[in-house]
VONUMAR-670180 format. One line per field, with one value per atom (N, C-alpha, C): residue in one letter; x, y, z. Coordinates in nm, 4 decimals, decimal comma, padded with zeros to 6 digits. Example, Ala and Ser with C-alpha at 12.3 -4.5 7.8 and 13.67 -1.06 7.14 Angstrom:
<nodes>
r	[a;a;a;s;s;s]
x	[01,3190;01,2300;01,3200;01,2850;01,3670;01,2900]
y	[-00,5690;-00,4500;-00,3300;-00,2250;-00,1060;00,0030]
z	[00,7800;00,7800;00,7800;00,7080;00,7140;00,7870]
</nodes>
This chain:
<nodes>
r	[c;c;c;q;q;q;r;r;r;a;a;a;f;f;f;a;a;a;s;s;s;v;v;v;m;m;m;s;s;s;s;s;s;n;n;n;l;l;l;t;t;t;f;f;f;l;l;l;q;q;q;q;q;q;l;l;l;v;v;v;a;a;a;g;g;g;d;d;d;s;s;s;w;w;w;g;g;g;l;l;l;v;v;v;s;s;s;i;i;i;p;p;p;i;i;i;i;i;i;e;e;e;e;e;e;e;e;e;p;p;p;s;s;s;t;t;t;a;a;a;i;i;i;i;i;i;f;f;f;l;l;l;a;a;a;v;v;v;m;m;m;t;t;t;s;s;s;i;i;i;n;n;n;l;l;l;g;g;g;l;l;l;l;l;l;n;n;n;l;l;l;v;v;v;l;l;l;t;t;t;a;a;a;i;i;i;v;v;v;d;d;d;v;v;v;a;a;a;n;n;n;t;t;t;a;a;a;r;r;r;e;e;e;a;a;a;d;d;d;v;v;v;q;q;q;q;q;q;k;k;k;l;l;l;m;m;m;d;d;d;k;k;k;q;q;q;a;a;a;e;e;e;f;f;f]
x	[00,3836;00,2986;00,3494;00,4184;00,4694;00,5743;00,6608;00,7665;00,7080;00,6022;00,5431;00,4826;00,4401;00,3759;00,4461;00,5771;00,6536;00,6691;00,6745;00,6865;00,6007;00,5906;00,5123;00,5780;00,7109;00,7808;00,7625;00,7703;00,7474;00,6045;00,5110;00,3705;00,3509;00,4102;00,3997;00,4637;00,5791;00,6470;00,5653;00,5079;00,4236;00,3012;00,2375;00,1186;00,1527;00,2640;00,3083;00,3413;00,4102;00,4498;00,3270;00,2270;00,1085;00,0221;-00,0040;-00,1040;-00,0493;00,0710;00,1265;00,1918;00,2762;00,3470;00,2639;00,1622;00,0808;00,1538;00,2566;00,3413;00,2914;00,2925;00,2590;00,1177;00,0235;-00,1120;-00,1698;-00,1528;-00,2109;-00,1379;-00,0111;00,0663;00,0324;-00,0018;-00,0235;-00,1691;-00,2279;-00,3626;-00,4700;-00,4593;-00,5628;-00,5722;-00,4611;-00,4747;-00,5346;-00,5020;-00,5587;-00,7093;-00,7513;-00,8941;-00,9679;-00,9033;-00,9677;-00,9831;-00,8849;-00,8916;-00,9941;-00,9960;-01,0874;-01,1474;-01,2643;-01,3230;-01,3494;-01,3675;-01,3954;-01,2744;-01,1551;-01,0371;-01,0394;-01,1236;-01,1359;-01,1837;-01,2671;-01,3166;-01,2004;-01,1102;-00,9953;-00,9053;-00,8725;-00,7868;-00,8510;-00,9798;-01,0494;-01,0533;-01,0787;-01,0840;-00,9483;-00,8431;-00,7091;-00,6706;-00,6988;-00,6664;-00,7413;-00,8671;-00,9464;-00,8924;-00,8606;-00,8110;-00,6748;-00,5889;-00,4582;-00,4757;-00,5619;-00,5856;-00,6448;-00,7417;-00,8010;-00,6989;-00,6149;-00,5107;-00,4120;-00,3685;-00,2751;-00,3414;-00,4668;-00,5382;-00,5529;-00,5753;-00,5868;-00,4553;-00,3427;-00,2128;-00,1901;-00,2242;-00,2077;-00,2979;-00,4223;-00,5159;-00,4706;-00,4159;-00,3643;-00,2520;-00,1628;-00,0527;-00,1052;-00,2031;-00,2601;-00,3299;-00,4089;-00,4806;-00,3826;-00,2754;-00,1758;-00,1068;-00,0722;-00,0092;-00,1079;-00,2339;-00,3346;-00,3573;-00,3571;-00,3747;-00,2571;-00,1366;-00,0178;-00,0228;-00,0649;-00,0766;-00,1843;-00,2931;-00,3996;-00,3510;-00,2786;-00,2261;-00,1281;-00,0451;00,0487;-00,0267;-00,1360;-00,2165;-00,2834;-00,3345;-00,3972;-00,2940;-00,1752;-00,0693;-00,0318;-00,0242;00,0107;-00,0974;-00,2232;-00,3325;-00,3291;-00,2995;-00,2890;-00,1755;-00,0637;00,0499;00,0182;-00,0554;-00,0953;-00,1899;-00,2833;-00,3765;-00,3044;-00,2063;-00,1304;-00,0446;00,0032;00,0853;00,0003;-00,1292;-00,2182;-00,2442;-00,2457;-00,2762;-00,1534]
y	[-03,0833;-03,0543;-03,1250;-03,2390;-03,3088;-03,2246;-03,1591;-03,0786;-02,9563;-02,9000;-02,7791;-02,8047;-02,9274;-02,9596;-03,0740;-03,0877;-03,1963;-03,1785;-03,0549;-03,0270;-02,9057;-02,8783;-02,7615;-02,6332;-02,6272;-02,5077;-02,4897;-02,5972;-02,5894;-02,5458;-02,5958;-02,5568;-02,4086;-02,3590;-02,2163;-02,1312;-02,1732;-02,0989;-02,0989;-02,2117;-02,2204;-02,1311;-02,1354;-02,0531;-01,9045;-01,8652;-01,7258;-01,6864;-01,7716;-01,7437;-01,7237;-01,8029;-01,7942;-01,6740;-01,6541;-01,5550;-01,4137;-01,3990;-01,2648;-01,2206;-01,3060;-01,2701;-01,2970;-01,3830;-01,4169;-01,5074;-01,5752;-01,6573;-01,8016;-01,8634;-02,0054;-02,0404;-01,9516;-01,9771;-02,1002;-02,1094;-02,2197;-02,3512;-02,3468;-02,4700;-02,5496;-02,4814;-02,5512;-02,5429;-02,4260;-02,4094;-02,4759;-02,4646;-02,5222;-02,6744;-02,7497;-02,8943;-02,9264;-02,8446;-02,8678;-02,8435;-02,7356;-02,7036;-02,8089;-02,8597;-02,9654;-03,0943;-03,1243;-03,2456;-03,2312;-03,1145;-03,0889;-02,9497;-02,9380;-02,8075;-02,7164;-02,7730;-02,6887;-02,6024;-02,6385;-02,5560;-02,4226;-02,4118;-02,2845;-02,1750;-02,2109;-02,1132;-02,0583;-02,1453;-02,1015;-02,0108;-02,0533;-01,9717;-01,8366;-01,8355;-01,7105;-01,6191;-01,6757;-01,5944;-01,5330;-01,6119;-01,5591;-01,4539;-01,4791;-01,3823;-01,2505;-01,2602;-01,1395;-01,0624;-01,1311;-01,0605;-00,9969;-01,0625;-01,0030;-00,8808;-00,8916;-00,7764;-00,6588;-00,6857;-00,5768;-00,5165;-00,6009;-00,5503;-00,4603;-00,5006;-00,4176;-00,2875;-00,2961;-00,1741;-00,0807;-00,1379;-00,0581;00,0149;-00,0534;00,0107;00,1263;00,1053;00,2116;00,3298;00,3010;00,4080;00,4836;00,4132;00,4782;00,5746;00,5348;00,6225;00,7464;00,7281;00,8418;00,9379;00,8856;00,9712;01,0436;00,9773;01,0402;01,1567;01,1379;01,2461;01,3617;01,3311;01,4352;01,5107;01,4403;01,5053;01,5966;01,5518;01,6348;01,7607;01,7449;01,8614;01,9570;01,9043;01,9893;02,0687;02,0012;02,0709;02,1813;02,1530;02,2546;02,3714;02,3420;02,4473;02,5341;02,4715;02,5478;02,6377;02,5853;02,6663;02,7839;02,7588;02,8662;02,9725;02,9331;03,0301;03,1123;03,0491;03,1192;03,2208;03,1834;03,2748;03,3904;03,3639;03,4704;03,5689;03,5197;03,6090;03,6931;03,6317;03,7061;03,8128;03,7854;03,8831;03,9991;03,9793;04,0864;04,1872;04,1400;04,2321;04,3009]
z	[00,0115;00,1242;00,2510;00,2355;00,3536;00,4248;00,3498;00,4113;00,4824;00,4256;00,4826;00,6199;00,6457;00,7724;00,8442;00,8236;00,8849;01,0355;01,0815;01,2245;01,2578;01,3855;01,4286;01,3781;01,3852;01,3369;01,1868;01,1112;00,9663;00,9356;01,0130;00,9938;01,0209;01,1283;01,1599;01,0515;01,0035;00,8981;00,7698;00,7352;00,6155;00,6296;00,7449;00,7701;00,7604;00,8209;00,8146;00,6717;00,6012;00,4634;00,3750;00,3926;00,3086;00,3419;00,4684;00,5059;00,5168;00,5650;00,5782;00,4477;00,3924;00,2699;00,1451;00,1560;00,0403;-00,0577;-00,0114;-00,0965;-00,0998;-00,2138;-00,2326;-00,1870;-00,2050;-00,1601;-00,2293;-00,3584;-00,4335;-00,4148;-00,3766;-00,3641;-00,2383;-00,1316;-00,0057;00,0392;00,0368;00,0923;00,0080;-00,1221;-00,2088;-00,1921;-00,1910;-00,1661;-00,0290;00,0710;00,2042;00,2021;00,1362;00,1282;00,0464;-00,0602;-00,1390;-00,0580;00,0256;00,1078;00,2202;00,2830;00,3950;00,3756;00,3111;00,2779;00,3984;00,5157;00,6327;00,6714;00,6261;00,6575;00,5846;00,4818;00,4106;00,5059;00,6012;00,6987;00,7809;00,8222;00,9015;00,8192;00,6972;00,6120;00,5821;00,5546;00,5257;00,6480;00,7645;00,8863;00,9186;00,9045;00,9323;00,8299;00,7028;00,5982;00,6209;00,6582;00,6838;00,8037;00,9117;01,0297;01,0047;00,9292;00,8980;00,8089;00,7076;00,6202;00,6970;00,7821;00,8610;00,9577;01,0157;01,1053;01,0331;00,9146;00,8380;00,7926;00,7510;00,7140;00,8333;00,9508;01,0719;01,1020;01,0828;01,1043;01,0079;00,8818;00,7824;00,8154;00,8496;00,8839;01,0081;01,1053;01,2257;01,1918;01,1042;01,0639;00,9919;00,9046;00,8314;00,9266;01,0186;01,1139;01,2053;01,2459;01,3324;01,2608;01,1353;01,0585;01,0399;01,0107;00,9946;01,1250;01,2377;01,3670;01,3991;01,3683;01,3906;01,3043;01,1786;01,0896;01,1395;01,1921;01,2445;01,3658;01,4560;01,5734;01,5329;01,4339;01,3857;01,3230;01,2517;01,1902;01,2962;01,4017;01,5104;01,5780;01,6024;01,6636;01,5732;01,4420;01,3489;01,3458;01,3471;01,3491;01,4773;01,5897;01,7169;01,7124;01,6573;01,6461;01,5519;01,4441;01,3521;01,4183;01,4989;01,5694;01,6728;01,7425;01,8412;01,7734;01,6550;01,5825;01,5334;01,5068;01,4619;01,5718;01,6965;01,8074;01,8431]
</nodes>
């Protein structure tokens, strides 16, 4: 744990490694939470915001693809109606 928080850069790297990659959660965060239980709120808030942000990105991609398919479908229907006349 000393190496993980030896400098500001090491702390940032450890925080990124744990919360974004989900790596070494039990090795670093659990001892910190056991030493100071109020830090659990910070870890939980960051984990929740990162998860919601990633879910938002995935949902945005899905909605964008669906919107593109809908526009293509509308154009195809318009072309089919024009071909009937």
